[in-house]
N, C-alpha and C positions, 0 to 999 in steps of 0.2 A: 217289544219286551221279550228278551231272550228267555227260553225255558232253561231253568237251572235245576238244582237239586230238588227243591220243593215241587217244581213243575213236573220233574221226571217221576215224582212219586205218584202222580196221577196215573192210574192204570185203566186201560180199556179192557173190559172183560170180553173175551172172545169165546165163541161157541162153535162156529162152523162157517165155512165159506158159503156165502149167498150172493148171487148176482143181483145187479140192479133190476128192480121190477117196477112195472108201471110207468116207465119213462115215456115222455111224450115225444113220439117220433114223427109227428105230423109237421112237415116243414111249412105248411101254410099258416101256422099260428105261432111262429117265433122260434122254433127249434130246428129249422132247416139248415141246409148247407149254404155255401156260397157267401158267407159273411153276414147272413141275417142275424140280428141281435137276439140273444137268448135272454129271457127275462126271468129273474129269480125274485119272487115276492117274499119279503121279510116282514112278518107281522108280529110286532111285540106288544105286550099287554098294557104298559103304563109307564109313567115317568116319575112317580113319587119315589120309587126305588131307583137310586142313582145308577145302578149297574147297567141298565139297558142303554141309556144314552151315552154314558161315559165309556163303556167297555164292549158290550155285546155288538151293538150296531157298528162302531168303527172297526172292530176286529174282524167281524164278518165281511164287511165291505172290502177291507184291505186284502183279505185272503182270496175273495172272489176275483178281485182285480189282478192279483198275482197269478192266479191259475187260469184265467179265461179272458182273452183279449176281446171277445165278442159277446161277453155277458154284461148285463146291467142289473143292478139291484133296485127294485121298487120297494122303498121302505115305508111302512105304515104303522102308526102307533095308535092304539085304541083308547088311551087315557082312561083305562079301567072301566070301559063301557062295553059290555058284551054285544049289545045290539049294533053299536058302531063298528065293532070288529067283524061282525057278520057281514055288514055292508061292505067293509073294506075287502074282505075275502072274496065276496062275489064280484066286486069291481075288478080285483086283480085277475080273477078268472076270465071275466068278460074282456079285459084288456089284453089277454093273450099270455098270461104268465105260464111258464113251462114247468114250474115247480113252486109249491108254497112251503116256506119255512115258517112254522106257525107256533107261536107261544100263546096259548089261549088265556083269555081273562077267565072264562068259565068253560071248563073241559066238556061238560055235558051239553051246554048251549052250542059249542063249536062242532058238535057231531054232524049237524046239518051241513055246515060248510065243508067238512071232510067229504061227505057223500056228494055234494055238489061238485067239488073239485074232481073227484074220481070219476064222476059221470062225464066230465069234460076231458077225461084222460090226462088230468094234471095230478101228479103224485104229491103227497103231503108228508113233510118231515115234521113230526111233533117235537118242538124245540123246548127243552127244559121242563115242560109240563106234559104229562101223558094225555093223549087223545085216542080214545078207542077207535079202531079202524084205520088209523094212520098207516102209511106205508113203512115209515121208519120212526124211531123215537130215540132221542138222546138226552141224557140228563145225568146228574150225579145220583148216587145211591141215597135216595131221599129218606128212607126209613132209618138208614144208618146215620144220617145227619141228625135226626131227632134223638137217636140213641146217644150219640156223642154229646149233644147239648145236655141231655138229662144226666149222663154220667159225670160231666164236668160240674154240674150243679150239685149233685150228690156229694162229689168229692170236696167241693169248696165249702159246703155247709156241714160236712161230717154226717150227712144223712139225718139231721135233726132240725126241727123247727117248722114254722109256718111259711108257706110260699104262695105267691100268686102265679098263675099260669095263663099266658097270653098266646093263643094260637093264631094261625093265619086264617085267611078267608075261607069260609065253607065252600065257596065255588071253585077254589083253586085245588086241583087234584093233588098237587104236591103237599098242600097243607095237611091233609088227612094222613099222609105218610109221615110227615114230621111229627104230628101229634101222637100217632101210634108208637113211633120209635121213642119219643120222649116219655110217654107213659110206661113203656116197657122198662125204662131205667129208673123212673121216679117211684112208680107204684111199688109198695113193699119195701122201700128204702128207709122208711122212718120219717120222711118228709110229709107234712100235712098240707094238702092243697086247700087253702082257705076259700079261694074263688078262682074260677076258670072262665075264660072269655075267648070266643071265636070272633076275631076282628073282621067285620064284613069286607073291608077292602085293604087290609094290612095298614091302615092309616095310623101314623104316629100320633095324630091328634086324638083319635079314638083311644089309643093305648094310654095316653096321658090322662084323658078323662076317666077311663075305667080305673086306673090306678089311684087317681085322686079320690074317686068315690069309695074305693075300698079302704083307703087310709082314714076315712071318716069313721070307719067301724073298728079299726084295729090300731094299736100303737105302732106308728111307723118304725120306731126303734127296735121293735120286737120281731120285725120281718126278717126271716133268715135268708131269703133270696127270692129271685124272680126268674121264672122261665119266660123269656121273650123269644118268639120263634124267628124273628129277624132283627136286624140292626135298627131299622126305622122305629119299630116298636120299642126296642131297648132305649132309644133316645127319648121317646115319650115317657117311658117308665122313669127314667133318671130325672127328667124335668119335673115330674110329679113328686118324686122323693125330695128333690131340692126344695120345691115349693112348700113341702111339709116340714122343712127344717132339718132334714137328715143330712148330717155332715159326712159320716163314714158310710159309704154306699155298701149295701149287701151285694153278694154276687148276683150279677145280671147276665144272662146269656144273650146270644145274638147269632146272626147268620148273614152272609154276603160280603163280609170284610169291607164294608163301606169305609171311606177315608175318615169320616167323623167317628166311627166306631173304633178304628185302629188308634186314633188319637185319645179317645176315652179309655181304651185299654192301657195305653202307655201311661196315662195319668191316674190309673187305678180306679176309674169311675165305672167301667164295665169290665166284667170278669173275662169274657171270652167271646169269640165269634167263630163261625165256620167259614173258612176260605175255600171257595170252589173256583179253582183256576179257570176263569171264564175264557181265557185265551184258548185253552185246549178244546173246550166245548164249542166255542164260536167258530174256530178254524175247522174243526171236524165237520160241523154243519155245512160250512162253505165247501169243503172237499166233497161231501156227499152230494150236495146240490149240484155242483159243477159236474160230477160224475154222471148224475142222472140226466142233465140236459145234453151231455155229450154221448149218452148211450153207453157209458162205461160201467165196469164192476165197481160197486161201492166198498168192497172189502168184506172182511169177516164181521159177523154180528153175533149177539146173543139174543135169546128170546125173553121178552118181558111182556107178560099178559097177552101173548099171541102176536106181538109186533116185533119185527127185526130191530134190534136196539144196540146202542152204544152207551155203556154205563161207566161213569168215572168215579174216582174216589175223592171224598171231601177231606179237609185237613183242619184240625183244631188250631186256632191261634190264641195265645195268651201273651202276657207281657214277656214271657221268657223266649218266645220264638218269632217275634215280629221281624227281626232282622233276617232270620233264616227262611222266612216264607214269603210274605208279600214284598219285602224289600229285595230279597235275593232273586225273586222272579221278575223284578222290574214292574210289578203291579203298581207300586207307589215308590217314589224316591224318598230318601231321608228328608230332603228339603220340603217335600209336600206334607210329610207327617209332622216334622219337627219345626213348626212355625214358632214365632216368638212366644205364643201362649203355652206351647208344649215343650219348649227347649229344655227346661229343667227336668221335666218328666222323662224326656228322651234320654238325657244324660244319665239319669238314675237307672233307666232300663237298659242302658248300654247300646242305644240305637244311635249310630254315628256313621 
């Protein structure tokens, strides 16, 4: 996927040159010279959100293969189970991983794995979600994501009426930042939050059940909009609204630019999503991981809560700029978006 105008808009925030620290230089456990394989463990949190299997994993693996002939990626997915992820991390360390690229299910629970890795001289890159004590962290500006979602909802509703608010998992460190950012835009806007829900595992099913339960108490047609922290939840919200007989969907927010969400946006069913060019994040993670195992400088970083970090800018996607963002970047092709079911919507939206 070639980086084009939208991808180029993603900005890495730099603060000062910092060398690679904590790299494992012990050749006896995988990072040595003479052709020994260097192992990079990639620990991702779950599969319900389509981005991880469809984008993060293959993009990361491809970039590692491009940069390092003697590196291998040990991929592990926790299926939203923090205990399983702890075990996976420990196994990766025991098996001789030279660096962990770690997207935690539960940031607090993962603190023990960070300490265990560093005790074994294995650096940890906190990927997409913050982990206290990690050697490096990379993600998008998560508070700004929430602000942008809230701003979009306020604009779409005119800042008036009742809304539902569905946040992410309380154990996900990013979710608190999204929530804080969203409240900073919504609170005081004139919108009235009828009910708010912190979804335990970002489950679309939970989102649908919560929304359905709230629609038993309020007139569905009176709902001005819904703040949904990600696209999976947005899908659950929209399913509940349809089941309640709502024909004209109120503005519903989202995040992750999932294919189904882009199709819903084109069809006028979902108002917006946040596009985080995963290619930029995944490839930067691969570059940093390879630099670490090769004992090279990782480049310039910024400070985030005491951790050397790489922070990227998110992008709002609505019907008006689908073609200029996810299509222009090659994130999705027109054929992928504009299936037979969405052909008319795409034509109306100028996606061709």
